[in-house]
C-alpha positions as CSV (number, residue, x, y, z in Angstrom):
1,X,-37.3,-59.9,39.1
2,X,-38.2,-58.0,42.3
3,X,-40.0,-61.0,43.7
4,X,-37.2,-63.4,42.7
5,X,-34.4,-61.4,44.2
6,X,-36.5,-60.6,47.3
7,X,-37.0,-64.4,47.7
8,X,-33.3,-65.0,47.5
9,X,-32.6,-62.4,50.1
10,X,-35.3,-63.9,52.4
11,X,-33.7,-67.4,51.9
12,X,-30.3,-66.0,52.9
13,X,-31.7,-64.5,56.1
14,X,-33.4,-67.8,56.9
15,X,-30.4,-70.1,56.5
16,X,-27.6,-67.8,57.7
17,X,-28.0,-66.8,61.4
18,X,-25.1,-64.3,61.3
19,X,-27.0,-62.1,58.8
20,X,-29.9,-61.7,61.2
21,X,-27.6,-60.2,63.8
22,X,-26.2,-57.6,61.4
23,X,-27.0,-54.0,62.5
24,X,-25.9,-51.4,60.0
25,X,-24.3,-48.3,61.5
26,X,-24.2,-44.7,60.2
27,X,-20.7,-45.0,58.9
28,X,-21.8,-48.1,57.0
29,X,-24.3,-46.0,55.1
30,X,-21.6,-43.5,54.1
31,X,-19.3,-46.3,53.2
32,X,-22.0,-47.8,51.0
33,X,-22.7,-44.4,49.3
34,X,-19.0,-43.9,48.7
35,X,-18.4,-47.3,47.2
36,X,-21.5,-46.9,45.0
37,X,-20.1,-43.6,43.7
38,X,-16.8,-45.4,43.0
39,X,-18.6,-48.2,41.1
40,X,-20.6,-45.6,39.1
41,X,-17.3,-44.0,38.0
42,X,-16.0,-47.4,36.9
43,X,-19.2,-48.0,34.9
44,X,-18.9,-44.6,33.2
45,X,-15.4,-45.6,31.9
46,X,-16.7,-49.1,31.1
47,X,-19.6,-47.7,29.1
48,X,-17.3,-45.8,26.8
49,X,-14.9,-48.7,26.4
50,X,-17.7,-51.2,25.6
51,X,-19.1,-48.9,22.9
52,X,-15.7,-48.7,21.2
53,X,-14.3,-52.2,21.7
54,X,-17.3,-54.5,21.5
55,X,-19.1,-54.9,18.1
56,X,-22.5,-55.0,19.7
57,X,-21.7,-52.6,22.6
58,X,-24.0,-49.8,21.5
59,X,-27.0,-52.1,20.9
60,X,-26.5,-54.1,24.2
61,X,-26.1,-51.0,26.3
62,X,-29.3,-49.6,24.7
63,X,-31.1,-52.8,25.6
64,X,-30.0,-52.4,29.2
65,X,-31.3,-48.8,29.3
66,X,-34.6,-49.9,27.7
67,X,-35.4,-51.7,31.0
68,X,-36.1,-48.3,32.5
69,X,-39.3,-48.2,30.5
70,X,-40.7,-51.3,32.2
71,X,-42.2,-49.3,35.1
72,X,-42.4,-45.7,36.4
73,X,-39.0,-44.3,37.6
74,X,-40.2,-44.0,41.2
75,X,-41.3,-47.6,41.2
76,X,-38.0,-48.8,39.8
77,X,-36.0,-46.7,42.3
78,X,-38.0,-48.1,45.2
79,X,-37.6,-51.7,44.0
80,X,-33.9,-51.3,43.6
81,X,-33.4,-49.6,47.0
82,X,-35.7,-51.6,49.1
83,X,-35.7,-55.1,47.5
84,X,-33.3,-55.8,44.7
85,X,-30.2,-54.2,46.1
86,X,-30.5,-55.6,49.6
87,X,-31.7,-59.0,48.3
88,X,-28.7,-59.4,46.0
89,X,-26.2,-58.4,48.7
90,X,-27.8,-60.7,51.3
91,X,-27.8,-63.7,49.0
92,X,-24.6,-63.2,46.9
93,X,-22.3,-61.6,49.5
94,X,-23.9,-62.5,52.8
95,X,-24.6,-66.2,51.9
96,X,-22.7,-67.4,48.8
97,X,-19.5,-65.4,49.2
98,X,-19.5,-65.9,53.0
99,X,-19.7,-69.7,52.6
100,X,-17.1,-69.8,49.8
101,X,-14.6,-67.7,51.7
102,X,-15.0,-70.0,54.7
103,X,-14.3,-73.0,52.5
104,X,-11.6,-71.6,50.1
105,X,-10.2,-68.6,51.8
106,X,-10.9,-64.9,51.3
107,X,-9.3,-64.3,47.9
108,X,-10.4,-67.5,46.2
109,X,-13.9,-67.4,47.8
110,X,-14.4,-63.8,46.5
111,X,-13.2,-64.7,43.0
112,X,-15.4,-67.8,42.8
113,X,-18.5,-65.9,44.1
114,X,-17.9,-63.0,41.7
115,X,-17.4,-65.4,38.8
116,X,-20.6,-67.2,39.5
117,X,-22.5,-63.9,39.9
118,X,-21.3,-62.6,36.6
119,X,-21.7,-66.0,34.8
120,X,-25.4,-66.3,35.5
121,X,-26.0,-63.2,33.5
122,X,-24.8,-65.1,30.4
123,X,-28.4,-66.4,30.0
124,X,-29.4,-62.8,29.0
125,X,-27.3,-63.1,25.8
126,X,-26.0,-59.6,26.6
127,X,-22.2,-59.8,26.9
128,X,-22.0,-56.2,28.0
129,X,-24.4,-56.8,30.8
130,X,-22.4,-60.0,31.8
131,X,-19.2,-58.0,31.9
132,X,-20.9,-55.3,34.0
133,X,-22.2,-57.8,36.4
134,X,-18.8,-59.5,36.8
135,X,-17.2,-56.1,37.5
136,X,-19.9,-55.3,40.0
137,X,-19.5,-58.7,41.6
138,X,-15.7,-58.2,42.1
139,X,-16.2,-54.7,43.4
140,X,-18.9,-55.5,46.0
141,X,-17.1,-58.7,46.8
142,X,-13.9,-56.8,47.6
143,X,-15.9,-54.4,49.8
144,X,-17.5,-57.3,51.7
145,X,-14.2,-59.1,52.2
146,X,-12.9,-56.3,54.4
147,X,-13.7,-55.5,58.0
148,X,-16.3,-52.8,59.1
149,X,-13.5,-50.1,58.7
150,X,-12.4,-51.3,55.3
151,X,-9.2,-53.1,56.4
152,X,-8.0,-56.5,55.5
153,X,-7.1,-58.5,58.6
154,X,-4.6,-61.3,59.2
155,X,-5.2,-64.4,61.4
156,X,-4.2,-62.5,64.6
157,X,-6.5,-59.6,63.9
158,X,-3.8,-57.3,62.7
159,X,-4.4,-54.9,59.8
160,X,-2.8,-56.0,56.5
161,X,-1.3,-53.0,54.6
162,X,-3.1,-52.3,51.3
163,X,0.4,-51.9,49.7
164,X,1.5,-55.4,50.8
165,X,1.9,-57.5,47.5
166,X,0.8,-60.6,49.5
167,X,-2.1,-59.0,51.2
168,X,-4.7,-61.5,49.9
169,X,-2.5,-64.4,51.1
170,X,-2.3,-63.0,54.6
171,X,-5.9,-61.9,55.0
172,X,-8.5,-64.1,56.6
173,X,-12.3,-64.1,56.8
174,X,-13.8,-62.7,60.0
175,X,-15.9,-65.5,61.4
176,X,-16.8,-67.3,64.6
177,X,-18.3,-70.8,64.4
178,X,-20.5,-70.3,67.4
179,X,-22.1,-67.2,65.9
180,X,-22.3,-68.8,62.5
181,X,-24.4,-71.7,64.0
182,X,-26.8,-69.3,65.7
183,X,-25.5,-69.6,69.3
184,X,-25.6,-66.6,71.6
185,X,-23.4,-65.5,74.5
186,X,-25.6,-67.0,77.1
187,X,-25.3,-70.5,75.6
188,X,-21.9,-70.7,77.1
189,X,-21.6,-67.9,79.7
190,X,-24.3,-67.9,82.3
191,X,-25.0,-65.9,85.5
192,X,-21.5,-66.3,86.9
193,X,-19.9,-64.8,83.9
194,X,-22.6,-62.1,83.4
195,X,-23.2,-60.9,86.9
196,X,-20.1,-62.1,88.9
197,X,-20.0,-64.2,92.0
198,X,-19.5,-61.6,94.7
199,X,-15.7,-61.5,94.3
200,X,-13.5,-58.8,92.8
201,X,-11.4,-60.0,89.9
202,X,-8.4,-58.3,88.4
203,X,-9.5,-58.9,84.8
204,X,-12.6,-60.1,83.0
205,X,-11.0,-63.4,81.9
206,X,-10.5,-64.4,85.6
207,X,-14.3,-64.1,86.2
208,X,-15.2,-66.7,83.6
209,X,-16.7,-70.0,84.8
210,X,-16.5,-71.9,81.6
211,X,-13.4,-73.1,79.8
212,X,-13.3,-74.1,76.1
213,X,-12.2,-77.7,77.0
214,X,-15.4,-78.2,79.1
215,X,-17.4,-78.5,75.9
216,X,-14.8,-79.3,73.3
217,X,-12.4,-81.6,75.2
218,X,-8.7,-81.8,74.5
219,X,-6.5,-83.9,72.3
220,X,-6.2,-86.5,75.0
221,X,-9.6,-86.5,76.8
222,X,-13.3,-86.1,76.0
223,X,-15.4,-83.1,77.0
224,X,-16.8,-83.4,80.5
225,X,-19.6,-80.8,80.2
226,X,-18.6,-79.6,83.6
227,X,-17.4,-76.0,84.1
228,X,-13.7,-75.7,85.1
229,X,-12.8,-72.1,84.5
230,X,-11.1,-69.9,87.1
231,X,-14.5,-68.7,88.4
232,X,-16.2,-72.0,88.6
233,X,-18.3,-71.9,91.8
234,X,-16.9,-73.6,94.9
235,X,-18.7,-75.8,97.5
236,X,-17.3,-78.9,99.2
237,X,-13.9,-77.9,97.9
238,X,-14.6,-77.4,94.2
239,X,-18.2,-78.1,93.0
240,X,-18.6,-77.7,89.3
241,X,-21.8,-77.0,87.6
242,X,-22.6,-78.9,84.5
243,X,-22.1,-76.7,81.5
244,X,-25.2,-75.7,79.7
245,X,-25.9,-77.7,76.6
246,X,-26.5,-75.3,73.7
247,X,-29.6,-77.2,72.5
248,X,-31.2,-77.7,75.9
249,X,-30.4,-74.2,77.4
250,X,-30.3,-75.4,81.0
251,X,-27.5,-75.9,83.5
252,X,-27.6,-78.5,86.3
253,X,-25.5,-79.3,89.4
254,X,-24.3,-82.8,90.2
């Protein structure tokens, strides 16, 4: 199991560039510990309910706890903390749920990913384990579907109130297609945007050489791959440097 889940985590890192740029912060650690405590409390309630409601609840829960005898406790703890936990989150939340939310939206993507996560545990033949996995999938999926501060955000970046009955309809997934495809800032913004051109500008946006339409074009004309932003360098009137192509990584002047 450790090797399998570790392999899934490594695969997620290999195919999803955004995951390789994630840098956990101290408050993320506390957020993780707090959410883990919340899930533990939910499982304590679920344990008691499963033993009372499900005919095979006691036997199935005992079968789950028997897995603790497969290896020494310190080995199991290390595998869970260093491989299985991170590997599952990288694959199921960082890759699967991220892609599904991009395709179907935040709410449906989270529900689909959580359903798949819980459903694959049906092969164990342990319905209690399947229910626990589905609950954990929904719980961690809801945590992942929020921003780094735990808020749901709308399409304009505004915070969606947790009391809003339509909060999941208003919320969107935080994503940028350039970052998702592995591009970096310098693929679009070169020395002019980074170091300035010797002029004093009133705001950062006025010092940008590149405009979105230079690479993407408009509804009425194709992209020119020539910079046309407010800070495009001037010579012979207005001389525009050709925009750097993301794959080539070089800029040239006509």
